[in-house]
SEMIDREN-612553 format. One record per residue (C-alpha): residue number from 1; residue in one letter; x, y, z. Coordinates in Angstrom, 3 decimals. Example, Ala and Ser with C-alpha at 12.3 -4.5 7.8 and 13.67 -1.06 7.14 Angstrom:
[site 1,"A",[12.300,-4.500,7.800]]
[site 2,"S",[13.670,-1.060,7.140]]
***
This chain:
[site 1,"M",[-0.004,-0.002,-0.029]]
[site 2,"H",[1.355,3.338,-0.976]]
[site 3,"E",[2.017,5.882,1.696]]
[site 4,"N",[-0.555,8.373,0.416]]
[site 5,"D",[-3.121,5.528,0.425]]
[site 6,"R",[-2.295,4.592,4.042]]
[site 7,"E",[-2.627,8.186,5.104]]
[site 8,"K",[-5.909,8.531,3.383]]
[site 9,"L",[-7.227,5.324,5.009]]
[site 10,"Y",[-6.204,6.444,8.376]]
[site 11,"R",[-7.717,9.979,8.023]]
[site 12,"S",[-10.903,8.491,6.711]]
[site 13,"I",[-11.517,6.944,10.086]]
[site 14,"G",[-11.623,10.313,11.825]]
[site 15,"K",[-13.415,9.211,15.060]]
[site 16,"I",[-15.370,6.347,16.393]]
[site 17,"Y",[-17.703,5.925,19.314]]
[site 18,"C",[-16.383,3.322,21.882]]
[site 19,"P",[-19.387,1.734,23.852]]
[site 20,"Y",[-17.097,0.606,26.629]]
[site 21,"F",[-15.641,4.089,27.379]]
[site 22,"K",[-18.888,5.787,26.393]]
[site 23,"E",[-16.970,8.330,24.438]]
[site 24,"T",[-15.417,8.953,21.044]]
[site 25,"V",[-12.042,7.750,20.108]]
[site 26,"H",[-10.259,10.165,17.817]]
[site 27,"F",[-7.696,8.986,15.214]]
[site 28,"T",[-5.307,11.996,15.188]]
[site 29,"E",[-1.959,12.950,13.732]]
[site 30,"L",[-0.290,11.628,16.934]]
[site 31,"G",[-1.834,8.203,16.341]]
[site 32,"F",[-0.794,8.201,12.619]]
[site 33,"E",[2.780,9.031,13.702]]
[site 34,"H",[2.644,6.255,16.338]]
[site 35,"I",[1.953,3.707,13.467]]
[site 36,"R",[4.902,5.024,11.477]]
[site 37,"F",[7.477,5.656,14.232]]
[site 38,"K",[8.705,3.864,17.388]]
[site 39,"N",[9.674,7.246,18.838]]
[site 40,"R",[10.410,10.672,17.563]]
[site 41,"N",[13.619,9.738,15.837]]
[site 42,"K",[13.228,6.097,14.925]]
[site 43,"S",[10.926,4.805,12.207]]
[site 44,"R",[9.254,1.489,12.334]]
[site 45,"T",[10.324,-1.046,9.726]]
[site 46,"I",[8.280,-0.943,6.498]]
[site 47,"K",[7.115,-4.442,7.243]]
[site 48,"D",[5.909,-3.409,10.674]]
[site 49,"Q",[4.200,-0.228,9.365]]
[site 50,"N",[2.426,-2.349,6.634]]
[site 51,"M",[1.240,-4.799,9.126]]
[site 52,"R",[-0.209,-2.038,11.399]]
[site 53,"F",[-2.014,-0.386,8.516]]
[site 54,"K",[-3.348,-3.805,7.208]]
[site 55,"L",[-4.825,-4.308,10.664]]
[site 56,"L",[-6.393,-0.926,10.901]]
[site 57,"P",[-9.884,-2.012,9.733]]
[site 58,"N",[-9.914,-4.565,12.479]]
[site 59,"V",[-9.192,-1.817,15.023]]
[site 60,"V",[-12.299,0.055,13.925]]
[site 61,"R",[-14.417,-3.097,14.176]]
[site 62,"I",[-12.975,-4.069,17.613]]
[site 63,"I",[-13.615,-0.512,18.992]]
[site 64,"N",[-17.258,-0.680,17.799]]
[site 65,"L",[-17.724,-4.081,19.484]]
[site 66,"S",[-16.117,-3.154,22.789]]
[site 67,"H",[-18.787,-3.456,25.498]]
[site 68,"T",[-16.930,-5.151,28.307]]
[site 69,"L",[-13.464,-5.249,29.736]]
[site 70,"Q",[-11.861,-8.749,29.603]]
[site 71,"G",[-9.438,-10.162,32.106]]
[site 72,"K",[-5.690,-9.891,31.458]]
***
């Protein structure tokens, strides 16, 4: 997936209501940078970034379905 496509996908989410927290989860620039970087000066590997972006649609689904807190 091209970087522009990944950014468009992430930004298209915007915000999602989380039933468990009873509030909205915002997908901000900070979250986008977290997917791309381990910390301020160190990028994640392309493989790691691609995996995180590939799983992003599952994140949306899981947040929407979160009604209870499970044990650790």
